[in-house]
C-alpha positions as CSV (number, residue, x, y, z in Angstrom):
1,X,-21.3,-3.4,-13.8
2,X,-18.1,-2.8,-11.8
3,X,-15.1,-1.2,-13.5
4,X,-12.4,-1.4,-10.8
5,X,-8.8,-2.6,-11.3
6,X,-9.6,-6.2,-10.4
7,X,-6.2,-6.9,-8.8
8,X,-7.2,-4.6,-5.9
9,X,-9.9,-7.1,-4.7
10,X,-8.2,-10.3,-5.9
11,X,-6.4,-12.7,-3.5
12,X,-2.7,-12.0,-3.0
13,X,-0.5,-13.5,-5.7
14,X,2.5,-15.7,-5.0
15,X,4.9,-13.0,-6.1
16,X,4.8,-9.3,-6.7
17,X,7.0,-6.4,-7.9
18,X,6.5,-2.8,-6.9
19,X,7.8,0.0,-9.1
20,X,7.8,3.8,-8.4
21,X,8.5,6.5,-11.0
22,X,9.1,10.2,-11.0
23,X,8.1,12.4,-13.9
24,X,11.1,13.5,-15.9
25,X,9.4,15.1,-19.0
26,X,5.9,16.4,-18.4
27,X,5.5,17.3,-22.1
28,X,5.4,13.6,-23.0
29,X,3.5,12.3,-20.0
30,X,0.3,11.8,-21.9
31,X,1.9,9.7,-24.6
32,X,3.7,7.5,-22.0
33,X,0.5,6.9,-20.1
34,X,-1.3,5.9,-23.3
35,X,1.5,3.4,-23.9
36,X,1.0,2.1,-20.3
37,X,-2.7,1.5,-21.1
38,X,-1.6,-1.1,-23.6
39,X,0.2,-3.1,-20.9
40,X,-1.6,-2.5,-17.6
41,X,-4.7,-4.7,-17.4
42,X,-5.7,-3.7,-13.8
43,X,-5.2,-7.3,-12.6
44,X,-1.6,-8.4,-13.3
45,X,-0.6,-4.7,-13.2
46,X,-2.4,-2.3,-10.9
47,X,-1.6,1.3,-11.4
48,X,-1.6,4.2,-8.9
49,X,-1.2,7.9,-9.8
50,X,0.6,10.4,-7.5
51,X,-0.5,14.0,-6.9
52,X,2.5,15.5,-8.7
53,X,1.5,13.7,-11.9
54,X,-2.1,15.0,-11.6
55,X,-0.9,18.5,-11.2
56,X,1.5,18.2,-14.1
57,X,-1.5,17.1,-16.3
58,X,-3.6,20.0,-15.0
59,X,-6.0,17.7,-13.3
60,X,-7.4,17.2,-9.8
61,X,-8.5,14.1,-8.1
62,X,-10.6,15.0,-5.1
63,X,-9.2,13.4,-1.9
64,X,-5.7,12.7,-3.3
65,X,-2.8,14.2,-1.4
66,X,0.7,13.2,-0.3
67,X,1.5,11.3,2.8
68,X,2.7,13.7,5.5
69,X,6.0,13.0,7.2
70,X,6.1,12.6,10.9
71,X,8.9,13.3,13.4
72,X,8.1,11.1,16.4
73,X,9.8,10.4,19.7
74,X,12.8,8.3,18.7
75,X,11.8,7.6,15.1
76,X,10.7,9.2,11.9
77,X,7.9,8.4,9.5
78,X,9.1,9.5,6.0
79,X,7.2,10.8,3.1
80,X,8.6,9.7,-0.3
81,X,5.9,10.6,-2.9
82,X,6.2,9.5,-6.5
83,X,4.4,10.4,-9.7
84,X,3.4,6.8,-10.6
85,X,3.2,3.4,-8.8
86,X,2.9,0.0,-10.4
87,X,2.0,-3.2,-8.6
88,X,2.9,-6.2,-10.6
89,X,1.2,-9.5,-9.6
90,X,2.2,-13.0,-10.7
91,X,3.4,-16.5,-10.1
92,X,6.8,-16.5,-11.9
93,X,9.7,-14.2,-11.0
94,X,11.1,-14.2,-14.5
95,X,7.8,-13.1,-16.0
96,X,7.6,-10.3,-13.5
97,X,11.1,-9.2,-14.5
98,X,10.3,-9.0,-18.1
99,X,6.9,-7.3,-17.5
100,X,8.6,-4.6,-15.4
101,X,11.1,-4.1,-18.3
102,X,8.2,-3.6,-20.7
103,X,6.6,-1.1,-18.4
104,X,9.9,0.8,-17.9
105,X,10.5,1.0,-21.7
106,X,6.9,2.1,-22.4
107,X,7.3,4.9,-19.8
108,X,10.8,5.9,-20.7
109,X,10.0,9.1,-22.7
110,X,8.5,10.7,-19.6
111,X,9.2,8.7,-16.4
112,X,12.2,7.6,-14.6
113,X,12.1,4.6,-12.1
114,X,13.2,5.7,-8.6
115,X,12.4,2.5,-6.6
116,X,11.7,-1.1,-7.1
117,X,11.1,-4.0,-4.7
118,X,10.1,-7.6,-5.0
119,X,7.5,-9.1,-2.7
120,X,6.4,-12.7,-2.0
121,X,3.7,-14.6,-0.1
122,X,5.0,-16.2,3.0
123,X,3.2,-19.3,4.3
124,X,-0.5,-18.4,4.7
125,X,0.0,-14.7,4.5
126,X,2.5,-14.0,7.3
127,X,4.9,-11.2,7.8
128,X,8.6,-12.2,8.1
129,X,8.2,-11.7,11.9
130,X,6.0,-14.8,11.7
131,X,2.7,-13.1,12.4
132,X,-0.3,-13.3,10.1
133,X,-1.2,-10.0,8.4
134,X,-4.7,-8.8,7.5
135,X,-6.6,-11.1,9.8
136,X,-9.5,-8.7,10.0
137,X,-9.6,-7.8,6.3
138,X,-13.1,-7.2,5.0
139,X,-14.4,-9.7,2.5
140,X,-16.9,-9.8,-0.4
141,X,-19.3,-6.8,-0.7
142,X,-17.8,-5.3,2.5
143,X,-14.3,-5.3,0.9
144,X,-15.7,-3.6,-2.2
145,X,-17.3,-0.9,-0.2
146,X,-14.2,-0.3,1.8
147,X,-11.7,-0.3,-1.0
148,X,-13.6,1.4,-3.9
149,X,-15.3,4.7,-4.4
150,X,-19.0,4.8,-4.9
151,X,-21.2,6.9,-7.1
152,X,-21.9,9.3,-4.3
153,X,-18.2,10.2,-3.8
154,X,-16.2,13.0,-5.5
155,X,-13.5,10.8,-7.0
156,X,-14.5,8.7,-10.1
157,X,-16.6,5.7,-9.3
158,X,-14.8,2.3,-8.9
159,X,-11.5,4.0,-8.4
160,X,-9.5,3.6,-5.2
161,X,-6.8,5.3,-3.0
162,X,-3.8,3.3,-1.8
163,X,-1.2,3.8,0.8
164,X,2.2,2.2,0.3
165,X,5.1,1.9,2.7
166,X,8.2,-0.2,2.7
167,X,9.0,-1.3,6.3
168,X,12.5,-2.7,7.2
169,X,12.7,-5.1,10.1
170,X,15.6,-5.3,12.6
171,X,15.5,-9.1,13.1
172,X,18.4,-9.1,15.6
173,X,16.3,-6.7,17.8
174,X,13.2,-8.8,17.4
175,X,15.2,-11.9,18.5
176,X,16.0,-10.2,21.8
177,X,12.3,-10.3,22.8
178,X,10.7,-13.4,24.3
179,X,7.7,-15.0,22.6
180,X,5.4,-13.4,25.2
181,X,7.0,-9.9,24.5
182,X,6.6,-10.4,20.8
183,X,2.9,-11.3,21.2
184,X,2.5,-8.2,23.3
185,X,4.0,-6.0,20.5
186,X,1.5,-7.5,18.0
187,X,-1.4,-8.0,20.3
188,X,-2.0,-11.5,19.0
189,X,-0.5,-14.9,19.9
190,X,1.8,-16.3,17.3
191,X,0.6,-19.8,18.3
192,X,-3.0,-19.5,17.3
193,X,-3.4,-15.9,15.9
194,X,-5.9,-15.1,18.6
195,X,-6.2,-11.5,19.7
196,X,-5.1,-11.0,23.3
197,X,-7.7,-9.3,25.5
198,X,-5.1,-8.2,28.0
199,X,-2.6,-6.9,25.4
200,X,-0.7,-3.7,26.5
201,X,-1.8,-0.3,25.2
202,X,1.1,-0.2,22.7
203,X,0.1,-3.5,21.0
204,X,-0.3,-3.0,17.3
205,X,-3.8,-4.6,17.2
206,X,-5.0,-2.2,19.9
207,X,-3.5,0.9,18.2
208,X,-5.1,0.1,14.9
209,X,-8.4,-1.5,15.8
210,X,-10.4,-0.2,12.8
211,X,-13.7,0.1,14.7
212,X,-12.2,2.2,17.4
213,X,-11.8,5.3,15.3
214,X,-14.5,8.0,14.6
215,X,-15.4,7.5,11.9
216,X,-14.4,3.9,11.7
217,X,-11.1,3.4,9.8
218,X,-11.6,0.3,7.7
219,X,-9.1,-0.5,4.9
220,X,-8.3,-3.4,2.6
221,X,-4.8,-4.6,3.2
222,X,-2.8,-6.3,0.4
223,X,0.7,-6.4,2.0
224,X,3.5,-8.8,1.3
225,X,7.0,-9.5,2.7
226,X,10.2,-8.4,0.9
227,X,13.8,-9.4,1.2
228,X,17.1,-8.5,-0.4
229,X,20.3,-10.1,0.8
230,X,20.3,-10.0,4.6
231,X,17.6,-7.3,4.7
232,X,13.9,-7.9,4.8
233,X,10.6,-6.5,5.9
234,X,7.1,-5.7,4.7
235,X,5.6,-3.8,1.8
236,X,2.5,-2.3,3.4
237,X,-0.3,-1.8,0.8
238,X,-3.8,-0.7,1.9
239,X,-6.6,0.3,-0.4
240,X,-9.6,2.5,0.6
241,X,-12.4,4.7,-0.9
242,X,-10.5,7.5,0.8
243,X,-7.2,8.1,2.5
244,X,-8.8,8.8,5.9
245,X,-8.6,5.3,7.4
246,X,-4.8,4.9,6.8
247,X,-3.9,8.4,7.9
248,X,-5.9,8.0,11.1
249,X,-4.3,4.6,11.9
250,X,-0.8,5.9,11.1
251,X,-1.3,9.0,13.4
252,X,-2.3,6.8,16.2
253,X,0.6,4.4,15.6
254,X,2.9,7.4,15.8
255,X,1.4,8.4,19.2
256,X,0.0,11.7,17.8
257,X,-3.2,11.3,20.0
258,X,-1.8,10.2,23.3
259,X,2.0,9.8,23.1
260,X,1.9,6.0,23.0
261,X,3.9,4.7,20.0
262,X,2.9,1.4,18.3
263,X,4.9,-1.5,19.5
264,X,5.9,-2.3,15.9
265,X,8.4,0.6,16.1
266,X,10.4,-1.5,18.6
267,X,11.8,-3.6,15.8
268,X,10.8,-2.1,12.4
269,X,10.8,1.2,10.6
270,X,9.1,2.6,7.5
271,X,11.6,3.6,4.9
272,X,9.2,4.9,2.3
273,X,5.6,6.3,2.3
274,X,3.3,7.5,-0.5
275,X,-0.3,7.9,-1.4
276,X,-1.7,7.2,-4.9
277,X,-5.1,7.2,-6.7
278,X,-5.9,4.0,-8.6
279,X,-8.1,4.9,-11.7
280,X,-11.0,2.6,-12.7
281,X,-11.1,0.6,-15.9
282,X,-13.3,1.2,-19.0
283,X,-13.7,-1.3,-21.9
284,X,-10.8,-3.3,-20.6
285,X,-8.4,-0.3,-20.4
286,X,-7.3,2.0,-17.7
287,X,-9.7,5.0,-17.6
288,X,-7.5,8.1,-17.5
289,X,-10.3,10.4,-18.5
290,X,-10.2,12.2,-15.1
291,X,-6.6,13.1,-16.0
292,X,-7.6,14.5,-19.4
293,X,-6.4,11.5,-21.3
């Protein structure tokens, strides 16, 4: 019997809302998390725990850390850790609004919201650049093995680790590139989503080919576009049974290995970046036993 938060493996919803919280009062953290258990079902509301919260509770989740910041040639990769992350999944924007209010009220004795963003599904799963995201996502049993911890791992079984980044696109800059140049940046043709064998070394697909790492860096992507006014981009969300795959891919994108930066940085930048641990479920409730709750 599996006990994961089912929203991790479920297909992308039509709409999403992402909430990040800092811990304001550690003395009441347990009570607030118990209140959260009454709301978060693991499907419509997926929960991630940050390292600062585990430390405040006197707990340790093996493998959980914070995303390291990177200063690269011409751009920065920020680290913006948070104590708690909530991924709200749904089909109605009004319902997501009221659900987020319920969560914020339930957590108000101990947590303070520091960031929120709304996501949406675009066409068949495209980024606002027009390119399809997650083409090589694992499916079925393979997705489960990639995204969830097993009984032989140090973290609790059926839990998961997640990397979350909010990327902001410069659409004016993107528009200066020809269709061929945009295809080169991604490493796939927009017209048919086929991978380009002769793509340049900076192409995103080449930089992040999951099987090219040692060990292989497979992850389950659950990303969605966001927009606010004239701004827009991508909420990158990737689940794994550890944080290795994402960190390896991000380091290569940044050119840590060979000085070649991913082509994506030509028109987009990450504005946030954080790692979280997603606890399993037990008897229909979030299982916070590893946190002493």
